Residue, then its C-alpha position, 0 to 999 in steps of 0.5 A: m229695326r224689324s227683321l226681313t221675312p222671306l217673300l211668299a212662294a208666289l213672289a219666287l215664281a215671279f222670278a222663276g217662270p213665265a206664269l207671272a210675266g209682269p214687272l213688279a210694283y213695290v209699295p212701301n207702307e209707312k204704318s204697317a212697316s212693310v212693302s207690298i208687292i204686286d205683279t203688274a201682269t195680274d194686278r194681284r198682290q204677290g207677297e209682303i216684305v216686313v222691313g224697317q220701321r217706317p218705309r217711305g220712299s222707294a226705287s229699284d234697279g230690278a236686282h235691289l229695292y232701295l227704301t228710306d226708313a223715316k223712323a230709323g233715319s236709314l237707307l235700306i238696301v234689299d235683294t229683291a230676288a232672295g227677299k233679303l235685307l242686304r244692309s242699312v245705311r244711316l242718313g240722318d233724321s227723317p229721310e223721304g224721297i229717293s231717286l236712282s240715276a238713269d245709269g244706276k250708279l247713284l242714289a239721291v235721298a232727300v233728308e228732311d231734318d238737316n235740309s240736305v240731299v245725300l248722294l250715295t253709290a248704287p248698289e253699295g249705299r256708300e255716301v259720297a256727298r251731302i248737299k245743303v238746299r235752301g228749302r226746308n224739309p226737302e221731300h223729293a230729289v229727282f235726277s234729270p234723265d241725263g244725270r246732270w241735275l237734281y231737282v229738289s222740292a221741299e215742304e217749307a218752300e216756294q221754289l225748286d232747288v237745283i243741284d249740279v250733280a258733278a259740282r256736288r252743290q246747289v246752283a240755282s232755285i226756280a220760283v214756283g208755288k207754295r209747298p212743292r211736292g212731286i217732280a217729273f222730267l220728260p224723257d228727253g230732259s227738255r222739261a220738268y214738272v212740279a206739283c205744288e200742293m198749296a198753290g193747287k197747280v202743276y208748274a212746267i219748267d224749261v230745263a235749259q233756261q231753268r224757268v217756269v213756262a206754264e202754270i197748270q190748274a190741278g185739283q186740291y193738294p196736287n202732290g205725286l207726278a209721273v210722266h208717260p214714256d212717250g212724253k205726251r202725258v204727265f199724271v198728277s195725283n190730287g190728295r184732297d179730291p181724291s183724283v188723278m189727272a192727265i196733263d197734255t204736255a203739248s198744250n199743258t192742259v188737263v185732258a182727263s180725270v179719274e176718281v181713285g182712293k182716299r189721299p192719292w200720293n206718289m205713283a208709278l207707271t209700268p215701263d210700257g206706260a200702259k198702266l199707272y199705279v197710285a198709292n192711296g194713303r188713307s184707303n190702304s190701296v193702290s189704284v190701277i189706271d189704264t192710261a189709254s182710256f184713263k179708266k180705273l181698272s182695279d183697287i188692290e189692297v196693300g198695307e197701312l198708309p202706302w206712301g208710293v210705288s216703284i216698278r221694275 
């Protein structure tokens, strides 16, 4: 594993003073084996962490940055203030998406090669369960807001697998389109959305009934999803268009679309929902979208093959 370099002085200022007041966006870059750091107040790249061999999924609680290293098969835990790699935890071959529970106590990691979801304590990274799922090559495992459920998507599936977190086992599957990718829950947990790449659709799921209640036509190869904090909009990235669409959750219809960089992938919103940050895998950039006007504000250069964004 490559060693972690110190963050640039500008990153230290982001924690020390009011000049850079925005939350930080962390962008794992698969090919350059790095994490780009963007100050969301200025939309400028503030530093770079060189870490791991192929960082993919990311999540942050503010004090820690959690990354999956696909090549090393590990979870990387980084102290964000010190810019220090605290520990590496072996997960298994090709871990991908990572999710942090709302209470900050559990991490869930989708591990492709053994078709499982690994649960670990946060911030220690101690494995507490390894749960098999039916879908092959799981990509995302996402906690419901109340922490009761994990919804799991897989590249070789036509269903969303449902894990009961307390029981530590899969309890259901929900039929959706081919190749489900990104997953996002409404803030109240009443509904979830999943983007199905090969079907070209986003499916809305009633969580209480565990069934699909709407199918929404998206662009070509929809994959990443993000939900606005007010629950009124769901954003979906379309990998082949390349674009991001806004879905109105009251009507489950597309209400806006904006062009972004090549192969937009996973995304994240600022805590206030004002801006959306989209990782463009083939453009080596992050597009910033104003969610009120749905206009692109800027493109920020990052490392090679950015996989997604986490903001805290």
